[in-house]
C-alpha positions in Angstrom: 41.3 55.3 126.3 44.5 55.5 128.4 46.6 56.2 125.3 46.8 59.9 125.9 48.0 59.3 129.4 50.7 56.9 128.3 51.8 59.3 125.6 51.9 62.2 128.1 54.0 60.0 130.5 56.4 59.1 127.7 57.0 62.7 126.9 57.0 64.1 130.5 57.7 61.2 132.8 54.7 62.1 134.9 53.2 58.6 135.7 49.5 59.6 135.3 48.2 56.0 135.1 49.5 55.1 138.6 48.1 58.3 139.9 44.7 57.5 138.4 44.8 53.9 139.6 45.5 55.1 143.2 42.8 57.7 143.0 40.2 55.3 141.7 41.3 52.7 144.2 40.6 55.1 147.0 37.1 55.8 145.6 38.1 59.4 144.7 39.2 60.2 148.2 41.7 63.0 147.5 43.4 63.1 151.0 43.8 59.4 151.2 45.1 59.1 147.7 47.5 62.0 148.2 48.8 60.4 151.4 49.3 57.0 149.7 51.2 58.7 146.9 53.2 60.9 149.3 52.1 64.1 147.5 50.2 67.2 148.6 46.4 67.2 148.0 46.9 70.2 145.7 49.3 68.3 143.6 46.8 65.4 143.3 44.1 67.8 142.4 46.3 69.2 139.6 47.1 65.7 138.3 43.5 64.6 138.2 42.6 67.7 136.3 45.3 67.0 133.8 44.1 63.4 133.4 40.6 64.5 132.8 41.7 67.1 130.3 44.0 64.7 128.4 41.4 61.9 128.2 38.2 63.9 128.0 36.6 61.2 130.2 34.9 61.1 133.5 35.8 58.9 136.5 33.6 56.0 135.6 35.1 55.7 132.1 38.6 56.0 133.6 37.9 53.4 136.2 36.7 50.9 133.7 39.7 51.6 131.5 42.1 50.9 134.4 40.1 47.8 135.4 40.4 46.3 131.9 44.1 47.3 131.3 
């Protein structure tokens, strides 16, 4: 399930898995996650949208994938 994110990271050096892990660790709290990652909330919003687009999955599926990985 995380394969598309890992492939995107390999091509673009974007680290989507750590972004996703932080986001899910903060229970989807965008401001808290953005602060923890030292990025703007808009940047986080864009990254989460890209993650959802690349995987075609919702947050619950992504949470479970990160928990297992």
